[in-house]
C-alpha positions in Angstrom: 0.0 0.4 0.0 1.5 3.3 -0.8 1.8 5.4 2.2 -0.9 8.2 2.8 0.4 11.8 4.0 -1.5 12.1 7.3 -2.5 15.9 6.4 -3.6 14.1 2.9 -5.9 11.2 5.3 -8.1 13.8 7.1 -8.6 15.2 4.3 -9.8 12.7 1.9 -12.2 10.8 4.3 -14.3 13.5 4.1 -14.4 13.6 0.0 -13.0 10.1 -0.6 -16.1 7.9 -0.9 -18.2 10.6 -3.0 -15.7 12.6 -5.1 -15.7 12.4 -8.6 -18.6 9.7 -8.2 -21.7 9.7 -10.2 -25.3 8.6 -8.1 -27.4 8.1 -10.6 -28.0 5.5 -13.4 -30.7 4.2 -15.6 -30.6 0.4 -15.3 -33.2 -1.3 -13.5 -31.8 -3.1 -10.8 -33.7 -7.0 -10.4 -34.5 -8.4 -7.0 -35.5 -11.5 -8.1 -33.2 -14.4 -7.9 -30.3 -14.2 -9.9 -30.1 -18.2 -10.7 -33.4 -17.9 -12.3 -32.2 -16.3 -15.1 -29.1 -17.4 -15.2 -26.9 -20.3 -14.6 -23.5 -20.1 -13.7 -20.7 -22.5 -15.3 -18.9 -24.7 -12.6 -15.2 -24.0 -12.6 -15.8 -21.3 -15.0 -14.3 -18.4 -12.2 -12.9 -15.9 -15.0 -11.6 -13.3 -12.3 -11.2 -12.9 -8.6 -10.2 -10.0 -6.5 -10.8 -8.8 -2.7 -14.4 -7.7 -2.9 -16.0 -9.3 -5.9 -15.9 -12.3 -8.3 -16.5 -12.9 -12.0 -17.8 -15.9 -13.3 -18.9 -17.0 -16.5 -22.7 -17.9 -17.0 -25.3 -18.6 -19.7 -28.8 -16.7 -20.0 -31.8 -19.1 -19.4 -33.9 -17.7 -21.9 -31.3 -17.3 -25.0 -28.2 -19.7 -24.3 -25.8 -16.5 -24.6 -22.9 -16.3 -22.4 -21.9 -13.6 -20.1 -19.3 -12.9 -17.4 -21.1 -11.8 -13.9 -19.3 -10.0 -11.5 -20.6 -10.2 -7.8 -19.6 -7.6 -5.8 -19.6 -7.1 -2.1 -21.9 -4.1 -0.9 -20.3 -4.4 2.6 -16.4 -4.1 2.6 -14.7 -3.7 5.7 -17.4 -2.7 7.5 -18.4 0.0 6.0 -20.9 0.3 3.3 -19.8 0.5 -0.4 -23.1 0.5 -2.7 -22.1 3.9 -3.8 -19.2 2.9 -5.3 -21.1 0.1 -7.8 -23.8 2.3 -8.3 -20.6 5.1 -9.7 -19.0 2.0 -12.1 -22.6 1.1 -13.2 -23.4 4.8 -14.4 -19.5 4.8 -15.5 -20.4 1.6 -17.4 -24.4 3.3 -18.8 -21.7 6.6 -20.3 -20.0 3.9 -22.2 -22.3 2.1 -23.8 -22.2 3.4 -27.3 -18.5 2.7 -27.1 -17.4 -0.6 -28.7 -13.9 -0.8 -26.9 -15.9 -0.5 -23.8 -17.2 -3.5 -22.2 -21.0 -3.7 -22.4 -23.1 -3.7 -19.7 -26.5 -6.5 -20.2 -28.1 -5.9 -16.6 -27.9 -5.7 -12.8 -29.1 -7.7 -10.2 -29.5 -6.5 -6.6 -28.6 -9.9 -3.7 -28.6 -9.4 0.2 -25.4 -8.8 -0.1 -23.9 -9.0 -3.4 -24.6 -6.6 -6.3 -24.7 -8.4 -10.0 -23.2 -7.6 -12.9 -24.2 -9.4 -16.0 -21.8 -8.1 -18.5 -20.6 -8.8 -22.1 -18.1 -11.8 -21.8 -14.5 -11.2 -23.4 -14.0 -14.6 -25.1 -10.1 -14.4 -25.3 -9.2 -13.0 -21.6 -6.7 -10.4 -20.3 -3.9 -9.3 -22.9 -1.4 -10.1 -19.6 -0.9 -13.4 -20.9 0.0 -12.0 -23.9 2.3 -9.8 -22.8 5.0 -12.1 -20.5 4.4 -14.8 -22.8 8.4 -16.0 -24.6 9.0 -13.9 -27.8 7.5 -16.8 -31.1 4.0 -16.5 -28.8 3.8 -12.4 -27.4 2.2 -9.9 -29.3 4.0 -8.7 -32.6 4.8 -5.1 -33.2 2.0 -4.9 -35.5 -0.4 -6.3 -33.1 0.6 -3.9 -30.3 -0.2 -0.9 -32.8 -3.9 -1.9 -33.7 -4.6 -3.1 -30.1 -3.3 -0.1 -28.6 -5.3 2.2 -31.4 -8.6 0.6 -30.3 -7.4 1.4 -26.2 -6.7 5.1 -27.3 -10.2 4.9 -28.8 -11.9 3.5 -25.6 -9.7 6.1 -24.1 -10.6 8.9 -26.0 -14.4 8.3 -25.8 -13.9 8.4 -22.1 -12.1 11.9 -21.5 -14.2 13.3 -23.9 -17.5 12.5 -21.4 -14.7 13.9 -18.4 -14.0 9.6 -17.1 -10.4 9.0 -15.9 -10.4 5.1 -15.8 -7.3 4.8 -12.8 -6.2 1.3 -13.6 -5.3 0.7 -16.9 -3.0 -2.5 -16.8 -2.7 -5.6 -19.0 -5.4 -7.0 -16.8 -8.0 -5.2 -17.3 -7.8 -5.2 -21.5 -9.7 -8.0 -22.6 -9.8 -9.9 -25.6 -12.9 -10.9 -27.3 -10.9 -13.7 -28.9 -7.3 -15.5 -29.4 -7.6 -17.3 -32.4 -7.3 -15.0 -35.0 -6.6 -12.4 -32.7 -9.6 -9.8 -31.4 -10.5 -7.0 -30.6 -10.5 -5.4 -27.2 -12.6 -4.7 -23.9 -11.7 -2.3 -21.9 -12.9 -3.2 -18.4 -13.0 -2.8 -14.7 -14.2 0.7 -14.0 -14.0 0.1 -9.8 -11.1 2.8 -9.3 -12.5 5.7 -12.2 -13.7 9.1 -11.5 -15.1 11.9 -13.1 -13.0 15.1 -13.1 -13.5 18.6 -14.1 -12.3 22.1 -14.1 -14.1 23.4 -10.8 -13.0 20.5 -8.7 -9.6 19.1 -8.2 -9.9 14.9 -7.1 -6.8 13.9 -5.3 -6.3 10.3 -4.6 -4.0 7.7 -3.9 -4.9 4.3 -5.4 -4.0 2.5 -8.8 -1.2 -0.4 -9.7 2.2 0.1 -8.9 4.3 -0.1 -12.0 1.6 1.8 -13.7 0.4 4.4 -11.2 1.7 8.3 -12.5 4.1 10.3 -10.5 1.2 12.9 -9.9 -1.0 10.0 -8.0 2.5 9.1 -5.6 2.9 13.0 -5.0 -1.2 13.3 -4.3 -1.7 16.1 -6.5 -4.6 16.0 -8.5 -5.8 13.6 -11.1 -6.4 14.4 -15.0 -7.4 13.1 -18.0 -3.4 12.6 -18.2 -3.0 10.0 -15.6 -4.7 7.6 -17.8 -1.9 8.9 -20.3 0.9 7.9 -18.0 -0.6 4.4 -17.5 -0.6 3.9 -21.4 2.9 5.1 -21.7 3.8 2.0 -19.0 1.2 -0.5 -21.4 2.5 0.2 -24.7 6.0 -0.6 -22.9 4.9 -3.9 -21.4 3.0 -5.1 -24.6 6.0 -4.8 -26.6 8.5 -6.2 -24.4 6.7 -7.9 -21.9 9.1 -6.0 -19.4 8.2 -3.9 -16.3 9.6 -0.8 -16.8 9.6 1.0 -13.1 9.4 -2.5 -11.5 11.5 -2.4 -8.1 12.5 -4.7 -5.7 10.2 -3.4 -3.6 6.9 -1.2 -4.3 9.1 2.3 -2.2 11.8 1.2 -4.9 9.4 0.9 -8.0 7.5 4.2 -6.7 11.1 6.2 -6.7 11.8 4.4 -10.2 8.3 6.2 -11.1 9.4 9.5 -9.5 12.4 10.3 -10.9 11.3 8.6 -14.4 14.1 5.9 -13.7 13.1 3.9 -16.7 15.8 2.6 -20.0 14.8 2.5 -23.5 18.1 0.3 -23.6 16.8 -3.2 -23.5 17.2 -5.5 -26.4 13.4 -6.0 -27.4 13.3 -2.1 -27.8 16.2 -1.6 -29.9 14.4 -4.2 -32.7 11.1 -1.9 -32.3 10.7 1.1 -35.3 11.8 3.6 -33.4 8.4 5.8 -33.6 7.6 3.0 -31.2 10.3 5.1 -29.1 9.0 7.9 -29.4 5.7 7.5 -28.5 6.0 5.9 -25.1 8.8 8.9 -24.5 5.5 11.2 -24.9 3.9 10.1 -22.7 6.3 9.1 -19.5 7.2 12.6 -18.9 6.4 13.9 -15.6 4.4 16.8 -15.6 0.9 15.4 -16.5 0.3 18.5 -19.3 2.8 17.7 -21.2 2.3 14.8 -22.3 0.9 13.6 -25.2 -3.6 13.4 -25.0 -5.7 10.7 -26.1 -6.7 11.9 -29.6 -3.4 13.3 -29.9 -1.5 9.6 -29.8 -4.3 8.5 -32.2 -2.5 10.9 -34.6 0.9 9.6 -33.6 3.3 8.8 -36.8 3.7 5.2 -35.4 0.2 4.0 -35.1 -0.5 5.2 -38.6 2.4 3.2 -40.5 0.3 0.4 -41.5 -0.7 1.6 -44.3 2.9 2.3 -45.5 4.5 -0.5 -44.3 1.8 -2.4 -46.2 2.6 -0.4 -49.8 6.5 -1.2 -48.9 5.7 -4.6 -48.9 3.6 -4.9 -51.5 6.4 -3.2 -53.9 8.9 -5.8 -52.7 6.8 -8.2 -53.5 6.6 -6.7 -57.0 9.8 -6.9 -57.3 10.9 -10.2 -56.1 8.2 -11.7 -58.4 10.3 -9.7 -61.7 13.7 -11.2 -61.3 14.6 -14.1 -61.7 15.6 -16.2 -58.7 19.4 -18.5 -58.8 18.5 -22.5 -58.8 19.3 -23.5 -55.4 19.5 -27.8 -54.3 17.0 -29.4 -52.4 20.0 -30.7 -50.3 21.9 -27.7 -49.3 18.3 -26.3 -48.7 17.9 -29.2 -46.5 21.0 -29.1 -45.1 20.9 -24.9 -44.5 17.3 -26.0 -42.6 18.6 -28.6 -40.2 22.1 -25.9 -38.9 19.2 -23.3 -38.3 17.0 -25.9 -36.4 20.3 -26.7 -34.5 21.2 -23.2 -33.4 17.6 -22.7 -32.4 17.9 -25.8 -30.0 20.7 -24.3 -29.0 19.6 -20.9 -27.9 16.2 -22.9 -26.2 18.7 -24.9 -24.2 20.5 -21.8 -23.1 17.0 -20.7 -21.2 17.5 -20.3 -17.5 14.4 -20.3 -15.5 15.4 -19.0 -12.1 12.4 -18.0 -9.0 13.2 -14.2 -8.0 12.6 -13.6 -4.6 10.4 -10.4 -5.4 6.6 -10.1 -4.2 5.5 -10.4 -7.9 5.8 -14.6 -8.5 8.0 -16.5 -10.9 9.5 -14.6 -13.8 11.9 -15.3 -16.2 15.6 -14.1 -16.9 17.9 -14.8 -20.0 20.9 -16.7 -19.4 23.0 -13.9 -20.0 22.6 -12.3 -17.5 24.4 -15.0 -15.0 27.8 -13.4 -16.5 26.5 -10.0 -14.1 28.0 -9.1 -10.8 25.4 -9.3 -7.4 25.2 -5.9 -7.6 24.0 -5.5 -11.5 22.0 -8.5 -10.8 19.5 -6.4 -8.2 19.3 -3.9 -10.2 17.9 -5.7 -13.6 14.7 -5.1 -14.4 14.8 -7.4 -17.4 11.9 -10.2 -16.0 8.7 -11.5 -17.8 6.1 -11.8 -15.0 3.7 -14.6 -15.2 1.6 -13.8 -12.9 -0.7 -10.5 -12.1 0.6 -7.6 -10.2 -0.2 -7.1 -7.0 -2.8 -4.0 -6.2 -1.4 -1.2 -5.1 -3.9 0.0 -2.4 -7.2 -2.5 -0.9 -9.5 0.2 -2.3 -13.3 -1.1 -3.4 -13.9 -2.1 -6.9 -10.2 -3.2 -7.8 -11.0 -6.6 -9.8 -10.4 -8.3 -12.9 -13.8 -7.3 -14.7 
């Protein structure tokens, strides 16, 4: 948990639960038993948080699949129904945006409220962010998905909504094969912002939280843009750029903008991708690119250009006369390439890191480093979800 400054705590207690929250919804809340209308799929738990669990369900009348988010109304002895109503209201506000998960129905049970949400069959993008290189996102995939994420965030920002917990676990895919479209989920930490009222909140997820949150400075739409910069870095490399040995070191890295752009994974990328990330990971919120500006960034406009260049190469290749290559030579080359690839795979070293973040993978070339160098190395690919920054209502998978 991020340590709150004592002065901030007293100010926050009076405004925290109401500041930036919507309190009116259009959806009718159904009070009849949820099980009368939906059947839960055994063993299909899609996500779990401290105060909520998301399960796959099927609507009895239609046979359609949905994700049911069961949210406790009382948390740590406090009535948190207001926060749930806010989340419903934000989902209603974003109903016309195809990049935000759709709300189907709402039920209220004695101790819980149930949000029946659109089911995203592809799951979290987190899984592919940390996958081995041949299974991870390609740069073109990242560009397409980031465009969609930015379209969703631009819509929210136009409507004065900040998400405040953008991370791979809160970006879902409609399908895996072929790669589907994104759905932004989990608006439990979201807030409404305006020029007339400053909102200061200490919440989020450690690696993705912006410097102004750590400094208890006003939150704005730029706070989300910092998180998108981190998200882009993670999607392109599988590396958490500000990760330290513990939360305090992570927060220090964020405050000092201690980030490396010399990682091997980044060297393979288009230089415009690095510029894109740098335009967001800026300490001063007002200097960061907006969602609309990001959508116009050169890096995200290059797909058509690349396609045209590829077409020209194909036409050029088709007009040239290739030299004959014997089947024996080709077979020998393939054999050598396969042996070389096996050698690289054999060198992969699996290690257990003494972090609170679970298992991670580290390349064997790190064995040549000194103990001090190993301690500061950030080249880890995480296999488990990153921990929550703070135990706050609404911080869940969906």
